N, CA, C and O atoms as a GROMACS GRO file, in nm:
protein
  568
    1MET      N    1   0.085  -0.118   0.000
    1MET     CA    2   0.000   0.000   0.000
    1MET      C    3   0.089   0.124   0.000
    1MET      O    4   0.185   0.133   0.077
    2SER      N    5   0.057   0.219  -0.087
    2SER     CA    6   0.134   0.343  -0.095
    2SER      C    7   0.097   0.438   0.016
    2SER      O    8  -0.020   0.450   0.053
    3ILE      N    9   0.198   0.504   0.070
    3ILE     CA   10   0.173   0.608   0.169
    3ILE      C   11   0.238   0.737   0.121
    3ILE      O   12   0.333   0.736   0.043
    4VAL      N   13   0.184   0.849   0.167
    4VAL     CA   14   0.232   0.980   0.125
    4VAL      C   15   0.370   1.007   0.185
    4VAL      O   16   0.394   0.982   0.303
    5LYS      N   17   0.458   1.059   0.101
    5LYS     CA   18   0.591   1.100   0.147
    5LYS      C   19   0.623   1.238   0.090
    5LYS      O   20   0.559   1.284  -0.005
    6GLN      N   21   0.721   1.302   0.149
    6GLN     CA   22   0.765   1.435   0.105
    6GLN      C   23   0.795   1.432  -0.044
    6GLN      O   24   0.859   1.338  -0.092
    7GLY      N   25   0.750   1.531  -0.119
    7GLY     CA   26   0.773   1.538  -0.263
    7GLY      C   27   0.660   1.482  -0.346
    7GLY      O   28   0.654   1.508  -0.467
    8ASP      N   29   0.569   1.405  -0.284
    8ASP     CA   30   0.455   1.350  -0.357
    8ASP      C   31   0.356   1.459  -0.395
    8ASP      O   32   0.347   1.563  -0.329
    9THR      N   33   0.282   1.434  -0.502
    9THR     CA   34   0.167   1.517  -0.538
    9THR      C   35   0.044   1.436  -0.501
    9THR      O   36   0.032   1.319  -0.538
   10VAL      N   37  -0.047   1.498  -0.427
   10VAL     CA   38  -0.165   1.428  -0.378
   10VAL      C   39  -0.291   1.507  -0.408
   10VAL      O   40  -0.286   1.627  -0.438
   11ARG      N   41  -0.403   1.438  -0.401
   11ARG     CA   42  -0.534   1.503  -0.409
   11ARG      C   43  -0.608   1.470  -0.278
   11ARG      O   44  -0.612   1.356  -0.234
   12ILE      N   45  -0.664   1.574  -0.221
   12ILE     CA   46  -0.739   1.556  -0.097
   12ILE      C   47  -0.873   1.630  -0.105
   12ILE      O   48  -0.890   1.724  -0.181
   13HIS      N   49  -0.966   1.583  -0.025
   13HIS     CA   50  -1.086   1.660   0.006
   13HIS      C   51  -1.066   1.703   0.151
   13HIS      O   52  -1.007   1.630   0.230
   14TYR      N   53  -1.116   1.821   0.184
   14TYR     CA   54  -1.091   1.874   0.318
   14TYR      C   55  -1.204   1.965   0.364
   14TYR      O   56  -1.281   2.019   0.284
   15VAL      N   57  -1.210   1.980   0.495
   15VAL     CA   58  -1.293   2.082   0.559
   15VAL      C   59  -1.202   2.152   0.658
   15VAL      O   60  -1.145   2.087   0.746
   16GLY      N   61  -1.186   2.283   0.645
   16GLY     CA   62  -1.104   2.362   0.737
   16GLY      C   63  -1.193   2.432   0.836
   16GLY      O   64  -1.289   2.499   0.798
   17LYS      N   65  -1.161   2.416   0.966
   17LYS     CA   66  -1.245   2.474   1.072
   17LYS      C   67  -1.162   2.554   1.171
   17LYS      O   68  -1.044   2.526   1.192
   18LEU      N   69  -1.227   2.653   1.232
   18LEU     CA   70  -1.168   2.727   1.343
   18LEU      C   71  -1.196   2.649   1.471
   18LEU      O   72  -1.269   2.550   1.470
   19GLU      N   73  -1.138   2.695   1.581
   19GLU     CA   74  -1.155   2.625   1.709
   19GLU      C   75  -1.301   2.613   1.752
   19GLU      O   76  -1.338   2.517   1.820
   20ASP      N   77  -1.384   2.710   1.715
   20ASP     CA   78  -1.524   2.706   1.755
   20ASP      C   79  -1.610   2.622   1.660
   20ASP      O   80  -1.731   2.615   1.675
   21GLY      N   81  -1.546   2.558   1.561
   21GLY     CA   82  -1.618   2.472   1.467
   21GLY      C   83  -1.663   2.541   1.340
   21GLY      O   84  -1.715   2.476   1.249
   22THR      N   85  -1.644   2.672   1.331
   22THR     CA   86  -1.682   2.746   1.211
   22THR      C   87  -1.598   2.699   1.092
   22THR      O   88  -1.475   2.695   1.100
   23VAL      N   89  -1.664   2.664   0.983
   23VAL     CA   90  -1.595   2.622   0.861
   23VAL      C   91  -1.547   2.747   0.787
   23VAL      O   92  -1.628   2.834   0.755
   24PHE      N   93  -1.417   2.756   0.761
   24PHE     CA   94  -1.363   2.870   0.687
   24PHE      C   95  -1.330   2.834   0.542
   24PHE      O   96  -1.314   2.924   0.459
   25ASP      N   97  -1.320   2.705   0.510
   25ASP     CA   98  -1.292   2.662   0.374
   25ASP      C   99  -1.323   2.513   0.362
   25ASP      O  100  -1.308   2.438   0.458
   26THR      N  101  -1.366   2.472   0.243
   26THR     CA  102  -1.395   2.331   0.220
   26THR      C  103  -1.389   2.299   0.072
   26THR      O  104  -1.412   2.385  -0.013
   27SER      N  105  -1.359   2.174   0.042
   27SER     CA  106  -1.366   2.127  -0.096
   27SER      C  107  -1.492   2.044  -0.117
   27SER      O  108  -1.518   1.996  -0.227
   28GLU      N  109  -1.571   2.026  -0.011
   28GLU     CA  110  -1.694   1.947  -0.022
   28GLU      C  111  -1.785   2.007  -0.128
   28GLU      O  112  -1.805   2.128  -0.133
   29GLY      N  113  -1.840   1.921  -0.212
   29GLY     CA  114  -1.927   1.967  -0.318
   29GLY      C  115  -1.853   2.021  -0.439
   29GLY      O  116  -1.914   2.072  -0.533
   30GLY      N  117  -1.721   2.011  -0.437
   30GLY     CA  118  -1.640   2.063  -0.548
   30GLY      C  119  -1.526   1.969  -0.580
   30GLY      O  120  -1.524   1.854  -0.536
   31ALA      N  121  -1.433   2.019  -0.654
   31ALA     CA  122  -1.316   1.940  -0.694
   31ALA      C  123  -1.222   1.923  -0.575
   31ALA      O  124  -1.217   2.007  -0.486
   32SER      N  125  -1.148   1.814  -0.576
   32SER     CA  126  -1.048   1.791  -0.472
   32SER      C  127  -0.933   1.888  -0.492
   32SER      O  128  -0.916   1.945  -0.600
   33LEU      N  129  -0.854   1.906  -0.387
   33LEU     CA  130  -0.738   1.995  -0.391
   33LEU      C  131  -0.615   1.911  -0.426
   33LEU      O  132  -0.590   1.808  -0.364
   34GLU      N  133  -0.539   1.957  -0.525
   34GLU     CA  134  -0.414   1.890  -0.562
   34GLU      C  135  -0.299   1.971  -0.508
   34GLU      O  136  -0.292   2.092  -0.531
   35LEU      N  137  -0.209   1.906  -0.437
   35LEU     CA  138  -0.092   1.977  -0.387
   35LEU      C  139   0.032   1.891  -0.392
   35LEU      O  140   0.027   1.769  -0.372
   36LYS      N  141   0.144   1.957  -0.418
   36LYS     CA  142   0.274   1.890  -0.419
   36LYS      C  143   0.342   1.924  -0.288
   36LYS      O  144   0.364   2.041  -0.256
   37LEU      N  145   0.374   1.822  -0.213
   37LEU     CA  146   0.430   1.840  -0.079
   37LEU      C  147   0.576   1.880  -0.084
   37LEU      O  148   0.654   1.828  -0.165
   38GLY      N  149   0.614   1.973   0.003
   38GLY     CA  150   0.753   2.012   0.016
   38GLY      C  151   0.793   2.133  -0.064
   38GLY      O  152   0.911   2.168  -0.066
   39HIS      N  153   0.699   2.198  -0.130
   39HIS     CA  154   0.732   2.315  -0.211
   39HIS      C  155   0.689   2.445  -0.145
   39HIS      O  156   0.707   2.552  -0.203
   40GLY      N  157   0.631   2.436  -0.025
   40GLY     CA  158   0.592   2.555   0.049
   40GLY      C  159   0.475   2.629  -0.012
   40GLY      O  160   0.452   2.746   0.020
   41GLU      N  161   0.399   2.564  -0.099
   41GLU     CA  162   0.285   2.629  -0.162
   41GLU      C  163   0.161   2.629  -0.072
   41GLU      O  164   0.069   2.708  -0.094
   42PHE      N  165   0.159   2.542   0.027
   42PHE     CA  166   0.046   2.529   0.117
   42PHE      C  167   0.095   2.542   0.261
   42PHE      O  168   0.215   2.537   0.287
   43ILE      N  169   0.003   2.559   0.351
   43ILE     CA  170   0.045   2.577   0.491
   43ILE      C  171   0.117   2.452   0.542
   43ILE      O  172   0.077   2.339   0.515
   44ALA      N  173   0.223   2.476   0.616
   44ALA     CA  174   0.313   2.370   0.660
   44ALA      C  175   0.242   2.261   0.740
   44ALA      O  176   0.268   2.143   0.720
   45GLY      N  177   0.154   2.300   0.829
   45GLY     CA  178   0.085   2.202   0.913
   45GLY      C  179   0.001   2.104   0.833
   45GLY      O  180  -0.008   1.987   0.869
   46LEU      N  181  -0.060   2.151   0.725
   46LEU     CA  182  -0.139   2.062   0.641
   46LEU      C  183  -0.047   1.966   0.566
   46LEU      O  184  -0.072   1.846   0.564
   47GLU      N  185   0.058   2.019   0.507
   47GLU     CA  186   0.152   1.933   0.435
   47GLU      C  187   0.211   1.827   0.528
   47GLU      O  188   0.214   1.709   0.493
   48GLU      N  189   0.256   1.868   0.645
   48GLU     CA  190   0.317   1.773   0.740
   48GLU      C  191   0.217   1.668   0.785
   48GLU      O  192   0.253   1.552   0.804
   49GLY      N  193   0.092   1.707   0.803
   49GLY     CA  194  -0.011   1.614   0.848
   49GLY      C  195  -0.047   1.508   0.746
   49GLY      O  196  -0.099   1.402   0.782
   50LEU      N  197  -0.020   1.535   0.619
   50LEU     CA  198  -0.053   1.438   0.514
   50LEU      C  199   0.052   1.327   0.502
   50LEU      O  200   0.022   1.219   0.451
   51ILE      N  201   0.173   1.353   0.549
   51ILE     CA  202   0.281   1.254   0.540
   51ILE      C  203   0.239   1.127   0.615
   51ILE      O  204   0.193   1.133   0.729
   52GLY      N  205   0.256   1.013   0.548
   52GLY     CA  206   0.224   0.884   0.609
   52GLY      C  207   0.082   0.836   0.586
   52GLY      O  208   0.049   0.723   0.622
   53MET      N  209  -0.004   0.920   0.527
   53MET     CA  210  -0.141   0.878   0.500
   53MET      C  211  -0.146   0.783   0.381
   53MET      O  212  -0.058   0.785   0.295
   54SER      N  213  -0.250   0.699   0.377
   54SER     CA  214  -0.271   0.609   0.264
   54SER      C  215  -0.402   0.647   0.195
   54SER      O  216  -0.488   0.713   0.254
   55ILE      N  217  -0.417   0.604   0.071
   55ILE     CA  218  -0.535   0.638  -0.009
   55ILE      C  219  -0.662   0.593   0.063
   55ILE      O  220  -0.671   0.480   0.111
   56GLY      N  221  -0.759   0.684   0.069
   56GLY     CA  222  -0.886   0.657   0.134
   56GLY      C  223  -0.888   0.688   0.283
   56GLY      O  224  -0.994   0.690   0.345
   57GLU      N  225  -0.770   0.712   0.341
   57GLU     CA  226  -0.762   0.739   0.486
   57GLU      C  227  -0.821   0.876   0.518
   57GLU      O  228  -0.806   0.972   0.443
   58ARG      N  229  -0.888   0.883   0.633
   58ARG     CA  230  -0.941   1.008   0.687
   58ARG      C  231  -0.855   1.046   0.807
   58ARG      O  232  -0.809   0.960   0.883
   59LYS      N  233  -0.834   1.177   0.822
   59LYS     CA  234  -0.749   1.222   0.932
   59LYS      C  235  -0.790   1.362   0.973
   59LYS      O  236  -0.830   1.444   0.889
   60THR      N  237  -0.781   1.390   1.102
   60THR     CA  238  -0.801   1.524   1.153
   60THR      C  239  -0.664   1.581   1.187
   60THR      O  240  -0.589   1.524   1.266
   61ILE      N  241  -0.633   1.695   1.126
   61ILE     CA  242  -0.503   1.759   1.146
   61ILE      C  243  -0.528   1.893   1.217
   61ILE      O  244  -0.595   1.981   1.163
   62VAL      N  245  -0.474   1.905   1.338
   62VAL     CA  246  -0.488   2.029   1.415
   62VAL      C  247  -0.352   2.097   1.415
   62VAL      O  248  -0.250   2.034   1.440
   63MET      N  249  -0.353   2.228   1.385
   63MET     CA  250  -0.225   2.297   1.378
   63MET      C  251  -0.228   2.431   1.451
   63MET      O  252  -0.328   2.504   1.449
   64CYS      N  253  -0.116   2.461   1.514
   64CYS     CA  254  -0.099   2.589   1.582
   64CYS      C  255  -0.077   2.698   1.477
   64CYS      O  256  -0.045   2.668   1.362
   65PRO      N  257  -0.095   2.824   1.515
   65PRO     CA  258  -0.077   2.933   1.419
   65PRO      C  259   0.057   2.931   1.345
   65PRO      O  260   0.063   2.962   1.226
   66GLU      N  261   0.164   2.894   1.415
   66GLU     CA  262   0.297   2.893   1.353
   66GLU      C  263   0.305   2.794   1.237
   66GLU      O  264   0.386   2.813   1.146
   67LYS      N  265   0.224   2.690   1.238
   67LYS     CA  266   0.222   2.590   1.130
   67LYS      C  267   0.109   2.618   1.031
   67LYS      O  268   0.093   2.545   0.933
   68ALA      N  269   0.032   2.724   1.057
   68ALA     CA  270  -0.080   2.758   0.970
   68ALA      C  271  -0.049   2.891   0.899
   68ALA      O  272   0.037   2.896   0.812
   69TYR      N  273  -0.119   2.998   0.938
   69TYR     CA  274  -0.100   3.128   0.872
   69TYR      C  275  -0.017   3.224   0.956
   69TYR      O  276  -0.016   3.344   0.929
   70GLY      N  277   0.052   3.172   1.055
   70GLY     CA  278   0.141   3.255   1.136
   70GLY      C  279   0.070   3.322   1.252
   70GLY      O  280  -0.052   3.317   1.265
   71VAL      N  281   0.151   3.384   1.335
   71VAL     CA  282   0.098   3.456   1.450
   71VAL      C  283   0.043   3.590   1.404
   71VAL      O  284   0.076   3.638   1.295
   72HIS      N  285  -0.038   3.650   1.486
   72HIS     CA  286  -0.094   3.783   1.457
   72HIS      C  287   0.003   3.887   1.511
   72HIS      O  288   0.030   3.891   1.630
   73PHE      N  289   0.055   3.971   1.420
   73PHE     CA  290   0.150   4.074   1.460
   73PHE      C  291   0.078   4.206   1.483
   73PHE      O  292   0.021   4.262   1.389
   74PRO      N  293   0.080   4.259   1.607
   74PRO     CA  294   0.012   4.385   1.636
   74PRO      C  295   0.067   4.502   1.554
   74PRO      O  296  -0.006   4.596   1.524
   75GLU      N  297   0.194   4.496   1.517
   75GLU     CA  298   0.253   4.606   1.440
   75GLU      C  299   0.200   4.612   1.296
   75GLU      O  300   0.227   4.709   1.224
   76ARG      N  301   0.127   4.511   1.255
   76ARG     CA  302   0.066   4.512   1.121
   76ARG      C  303  -0.076   4.570   1.124
   76ARG      O  304  -0.149   4.564   1.025
   77VAL      N  305  -0.114   4.624   1.239
   77VAL     CA  306  -0.244   4.690   1.254
   77VAL      C  307  -0.214   4.838   1.277
   77VAL      O  308  -0.136   4.873   1.366
   78PHE      N  309  -0.276   4.925   1.197
   78PHE     CA  310  -0.242   5.067   1.207
   78PHE      C  311  -0.360   5.155   1.166
   78PHE      O  312  -0.456   5.109   1.104
   79GLU      N  313  -0.348   5.281   1.202
   79GLU     CA  314  -0.449   5.381   1.165
   79GLU      C  315  -0.407   5.445   1.033
   79GLU      O  316  -0.290   5.476   1.012
   80TYR      N  317  -0.503   5.464   0.944
   80TYR     CA  318  -0.480   5.523   0.813
   80TYR      C  319  -0.570   5.646   0.802
   80TYR      O  320  -0.690   5.637   0.825
   81ASP      N  321  -0.513   5.757   0.767
   81ASP     CA  322  -0.586   5.884   0.760
   81ASP      C  323  -0.692   5.877   0.650
   81ASP      O  324  -0.662   5.850   0.534
   82LYS      N  325  -0.819   5.903   0.688
   82LYS     CA  326  -0.929   5.901   0.591
   82LYS      C  327  -0.910   6.002   0.478
   82LYS      O  328  -0.958   5.980   0.367
   83ALA      N  329  -0.840   6.112   0.505
   83ALA     CA  330  -0.817   6.214   0.401
   83ALA      C  331  -0.742   6.155   0.282
   83ALA      O  332  -0.757   6.202   0.170
   84ARG      N  333  -0.662   6.051   0.306
   84ARG     CA  334  -0.587   5.987   0.199
   84ARG      C  335  -0.676   5.900   0.110
   84ARG      O  336  -0.633   5.852   0.005
   85LEU      N  337  -0.801   5.882   0.153
   85LEU     CA  338  -0.895   5.799   0.077
   85LEU      C  339  -0.995   5.884  -0.003
   85LEU      O  340  -1.091   5.831  -0.059
   86GLU      N  341  -0.972   6.014  -0.007
   86GLU     CA  342  -1.063   6.104  -0.075
   86GLU      C  343  -1.082   6.062  -0.221
   86GLU      O  344  -0.986   6.024  -0.289
   87GLY      N  345  -1.206   6.067  -0.266
   87GLY     CA  346  -1.236   6.027  -0.403
   87GLY      C  347  -1.269   5.879  -0.415
   87GLY      O  348  -1.310   5.834  -0.522
   88MET      N  349  -1.252   5.804  -0.308
   88MET     CA  350  -1.284   5.661  -0.309
   88MET      C  351  -1.416   5.641  -0.237
   88MET      O  352  -1.461   5.727  -0.161
   89ASN      N  353  -1.479   5.526  -0.260
   89ASN     CA  354  -1.598   5.491  -0.183
   89ASN      C  355  -1.558   5.476  -0.037
   89ASN      O  356  -1.450   5.424  -0.008
   90PRO      N  357  -1.642   5.520   0.055
   90PRO     CA  358  -1.608   5.506   0.197
   90PRO      C  359  -1.590   5.358   0.232
   90PRO      O  360  -1.674   5.276   0.196
   91PRO      N  361  -1.482   5.323   0.300
   91PRO     CA  362  -1.459   5.182   0.335
   91PRO      C  363  -1.560   5.134   0.440
   91PRO      O  364  -1.614   5.213   0.517
   92GLN      N  365  -1.583   5.004   0.440
   92GLN     CA  366  -1.673   4.941   0.536
   92GLN      C  367  -1.592   4.842   0.620
   92GLN      O  368  -1.497   4.782   0.571
   93ILE      N  369  -1.631   4.825   0.746
   93ILE     CA  370  -1.563   4.728   0.831
   93ILE      C  371  -1.576   4.590   0.768
   93ILE      O  372  -1.684   4.550   0.726
   94GLY      N  373  -1.464   4.518   0.762
   94GLY     CA  374  -1.458   4.386   0.701
   94GLY      C  375  -1.412   4.390   0.556
   94GLY      O  376  -1.374   4.287   0.500
   95GLU      N  377  -1.415   4.507   0.496
   95GLU     CA  378  -1.373   4.522   0.356
   95GLU      C  379  -1.223   4.501   0.343
   95GLU      O  380  -1.146   4.538   0.432
   96LYS      N  381  -1.183   4.443   0.232
   96LYS     CA  382  -1.040   4.424   0.201
   96LYS      C  383  -0.997   4.535   0.107
   96LYS      O  384  -1.068   4.572   0.014
   97MET      N  385  -0.878   4.588   0.134
   97MET     CA  386  -0.822   4.695   0.051
   97MET      C  387  -0.682   4.653   0.007
   97MET      O  388  -0.608   4.593   0.084
   98GLN      N  389  -0.647   4.687  -0.116
   98GLN     CA  390  -0.511   4.661  -0.161
   98GLN      C  391  -0.430   4.787  -0.145
   98GLN      O  392  -0.466   4.894  -0.196
   99LEU      N  393  -0.319   4.774  -0.074
   99LEU     CA  394  -0.225   4.884  -0.054
   99LEU      C  395  -0.091   4.841  -0.112
   99LEU      O  396  -0.073   4.727  -0.154
  100TYR      N  397   0.003   4.934  -0.115
  100TYR     CA  398   0.136   4.902  -0.167
  100TYR      C  399   0.242   4.943  -0.066
  100TYR      O  400   0.238   5.052  -0.009
  101ARG      N  401   0.338   4.852  -0.045
  101ARG     CA  402   0.450   4.882   0.043
  101ARG      C  403   0.540   4.984  -0.027
  101ARG      O  404   0.523   5.014  -0.145
  102ALA      N  405   0.637   5.037   0.048
  102ALA     CA  406   0.732   5.135  -0.007
  102ALA      C  407   0.808   5.078  -0.126
  102ALA      O  408   0.848   5.153  -0.215
  103ASP      N  409   0.830   4.945  -0.127
  103ASP     CA  410   0.904   4.883  -0.238
  103ASP      C  411   0.813   4.846  -0.356
  103ASP      O  412   0.859   4.784  -0.452
  104GLY      N  413   0.684   4.885  -0.349
  104GLY     CA  414   0.592   4.860  -0.458
  104GLY      C  415   0.516   4.729  -0.451
  104GLY      O  416   0.428   4.704  -0.533
  105GLN      N  417   0.550   4.644  -0.354
  105GLN     CA  418   0.482   4.516  -0.340
  105GLN      C  419   0.340   4.537  -0.285
  105GLN      O  420   0.321   4.613  -0.190
  106PRO      N  421   0.240   4.470  -0.345
  106PRO     CA  422   0.104   4.485  -0.296
  106PRO      C  423   0.082   4.408  -0.166
  106PRO      O  424   0.141   4.302  -0.144
  107ILE      N  425  -0.002   4.462  -0.081
  107ILE     CA  426  -0.044   4.394   0.041
  107ILE      C  427  -0.194   4.412   0.055
  107ILE      O  428  -0.250   4.511   0.008
  108VAL      N  429  -0.258   4.318   0.119
  108VAL     CA  430  -0.402   4.326   0.142
  108VAL      C  431  -0.423   4.361   0.288
  108VAL      O  432  -0.363   4.302   0.378
  109ALA      N  433  -0.509   4.460   0.310
  109ALA     CA  434  -0.542   4.502   0.446
  109ALA      C  435  -0.693   4.490   0.464
  109ALA      O  436  -0.770   4.514   0.371
  110THR      N  437  -0.734   4.454   0.585
  110THR     CA  438  -0.875   4.445   0.618
  110THR      C  439  -0.912   4.562   0.706
  110THR      O  440  -0.841   4.592   0.802
  111VAL      N  441  -1.022   4.627   0.675
  111VAL     CA  442  -1.072   4.737   0.757
  111VAL      C  443  -1.133   4.676   0.883
  111VAL      O  444  -1.229   4.599   0.876
  112THR      N  445  -1.075   4.710   0.998
  112THR     CA  446  -1.123   4.653   1.125
  112THR      C  447  -1.186   4.755   1.217
  112THR      O  448  -1.245   4.719   1.319
  113GLY      N  449  -1.176   4.882   1.184
  113GLY     CA  450  -1.236   4.986   1.267
  113GLY      C  451  -1.233   5.119   1.196
  113GLY      O  452  -1.161   5.138   1.098
  114MET      N  453  -1.315   5.213   1.248
  114MET     CA  454  -1.318   5.347   1.189
  114MET      C  455  -1.347   5.449   1.296
  114MET      O  456  -1.417   5.422   1.394
  115SER      N  457  -1.290   5.567   1.275
  115SER     CA  458  -1.321   5.682   1.359
  115SER      C  459  -1.353   5.796   1.263
  115SER      O  460  -1.358   5.777   1.142
  116GLU      N  461  -1.375   5.912   1.317
  116GLU     CA  462  -1.408   6.027   1.233
  116GLU      C  463  -1.294   6.060   1.136
  116GLU      O  464  -1.320   6.100   1.023
  117LYS      N  465  -1.169   6.043   1.181
  117LYS     CA  466  -1.054   6.086   1.100
  117LYS      C  467  -0.971   5.972   1.041
  117LYS      O  468  -0.889   5.995   0.952
  118SER      N  469  -0.991   5.850   1.091
  118SER     CA  470  -0.904   5.743   1.042
  118SER      C  471  -0.978   5.610   1.027
  118SER      O  472  -1.089   5.591   1.076
  119VAL      N  473  -0.910   5.522   0.956
  119VAL     CA  474  -0.957   5.384   0.935
  119VAL      C  475  -0.851   5.294   0.996
  119VAL      O  476  -0.732   5.315   0.974
  120THR      N  477  -0.893   5.193   1.072
  120THR     CA  478  -0.798   5.096   1.126
  120THR      C  479  -0.785   4.982   1.026
  120THR      O  480  -0.884   4.921   0.986
  121LEU      N  481  -0.660   4.956   0.985
  121LEU     CA  482  -0.631   4.852   0.887
  121LEU      C  483  -0.545   4.743   0.950
  121LEU      O  484  -0.452   4.771   1.026
  122ASP      N  485  -0.577   4.619   0.916
  122ASP     CA  486  -0.502   4.504   0.966
  122ASP      C  487  -0.443   4.432   0.845
  122ASP      O  488  -0.516   4.382   0.760
  123CYS      N  489  -0.310   4.428   0.838
  123CYS     CA  490  -0.240   4.364   0.727
  123CYS      C  491  -0.201   4.219   0.755
  123CYS      O  492  -0.131   4.157   0.675
  124ASN      N  493  -0.244   4.165   0.867
  124ASN     CA  494  -0.223   4.023   0.896
  124ASN      C  495  -0.318   3.940   0.809
  124ASN      O  496  -0.422   3.989   0.766
  125HIS      N  497  -0.280   3.816   0.782
  125HIS     CA  498  -0.372   3.724   0.714
  125HIS      C  499  -0.495   3.708   0.803
  125HIS      O  500  -0.482   3.710   0.926
  126ALA      N  501  -0.611   3.692   0.744
  126ALA     CA  502  -0.735   3.681   0.822
  126ALA      C  503  -0.732   3.564   0.919
  126ALA      O  504  -0.802   3.567   1.021
  127LEU      N  505  -0.653   3.461   0.891
  127LEU     CA  506  -0.646   3.344   0.979
  127LEU      C  507  -0.520   3.343   1.066
  127LEU      O  508  -0.492   3.244   1.134
  128ALA      N  509  -0.444   3.452   1.064
  128ALA     CA  510  -0.323   3.461   1.148
  128ALA      C  511  -0.363   3.455   1.295
  128ALA      O  512  -0.463   3.513   1.336
  129GLY      N  513  -0.285   3.383   1.371
  129GLY     CA  514  -0.309   3.373   1.515
  129GLY      C  515  -0.413   3.271   1.554
  129GLY      O  516  -0.446   3.259   1.672
  130LYS      N  517  -0.465   3.197   1.458
  130LYS     CA  518  -0.573   3.103   1.487
  130LYS      C  519  -0.524   2.958   1.479
  130LYS      O  520  -0.442   2.923   1.394
  131VAL      N  521  -0.576   2.876   1.570
  131VAL     CA  522  -0.554   2.732   1.565
  131VAL      C  523  -0.654   2.678   1.462
  131VAL      O  524  -0.773   2.707   1.470
  132LEU      N  525  -0.605   2.600   1.366
  132LEU     CA  526  -0.689   2.548   1.260
  132LEU      C  527  -0.698   2.396   1.265
  132LEU      O  528  -0.604   2.328   1.305
  133THR      N  529  -0.813   2.345   1.226
  133THR     CA  530  -0.834   2.201   1.216
  133THR      C  531  -0.877   2.170   1.074
  133THR      O  532  -0.970   2.231   1.020
  134PHE      N  533  -0.810   2.074   1.014
  134PHE     CA  534  -0.847   2.027   0.881
  134PHE      C  535  -0.888   1.881   0.893
  134PHE      O  536  -0.812   1.798   0.943
  135GLU      N  537  -1.008   1.850   0.847
  135GLU     CA  538  -1.052   1.712   0.834
  135GLU      C  539  -1.027   1.676   0.688
  135GLU      O  540  -1.088   1.734   0.598
  136VAL      N  541  -0.937   1.580   0.665
  136VAL     CA  542  -0.896   1.549   0.528
  136VAL      C  543  -0.923   1.403   0.495
  136VAL      O  544  -0.925   1.316   0.582
  137VAL      N  545  -0.944   1.380   0.367
  137VAL     CA  546  -0.952   1.245   0.312
  137VAL      C  547  -0.852   1.243   0.196
  137VAL      O  548  -0.860   1.325   0.104
  138LEU      N  549  -0.760   1.149   0.200
  138LEU     CA  550  -0.662   1.136   0.092
  138LEU      C  551  -0.729   1.060  -0.023
  138LEU      O  552  -0.761   0.941  -0.012
  139GLU      N  553  -0.750   1.131  -0.132
  139GLU     CA  554  -0.818   1.075  -0.248
  139GLU      C  555  -0.722   0.997  -0.337
  139GLU      O  556  -0.755   0.890  -0.388
  140GLU      N  557  -0.601   1.052  -0.356
  140GLU     CA  558  -0.511   0.990  -0.452
  140GLU      C  559  -0.368   1.039  -0.434
  140GLU      O  560  -0.346   1.154  -0.395
  141ILE      N  561  -0.272   0.954  -0.461
  141ILE     CA  562  -0.131   0.992  -0.470
  141ILE      C  563  -0.098   0.984  -0.618
  141ILE      O  564  -0.108   0.877  -0.678
  142LEU      N  565  -0.059   1.096  -0.676
  142LEU     CA  566  -0.035   1.102  -0.820
  142LEU      C  567   0.107   1.060  -0.857
  142LEU      O  568   0.142   1.060  -0.975
   0.00000   0.00000   0.00000
């Protein structure tokens, strides 16, 4: 029987959940996810959890933030002057905005608060700082 090893390409079905059971992503009802292990294209905890699985096996993989989307960095949350947004539609809490770093690289920020003069923006990944659980089924080793 074949088992998953580093460097393999696999197909999985998955349900990703937060600690409170809220589903944040799933492949249920759609195509399976294909990933090549060891290339850093997917979160480390998921890749590591697939190692040693066999076709048809079901597994629950729980990962700390460091193995998922990283810790939440408070320094990536800041106030942005509303005057700099003149001519744009007023932002709404929860809205994603694309900004650019000084070196021209794009970053995505989420509007997390507003005051009369500023907007609070969070440049952390939406799942940063969260413990994640993936319920996976290994469909195939390619």
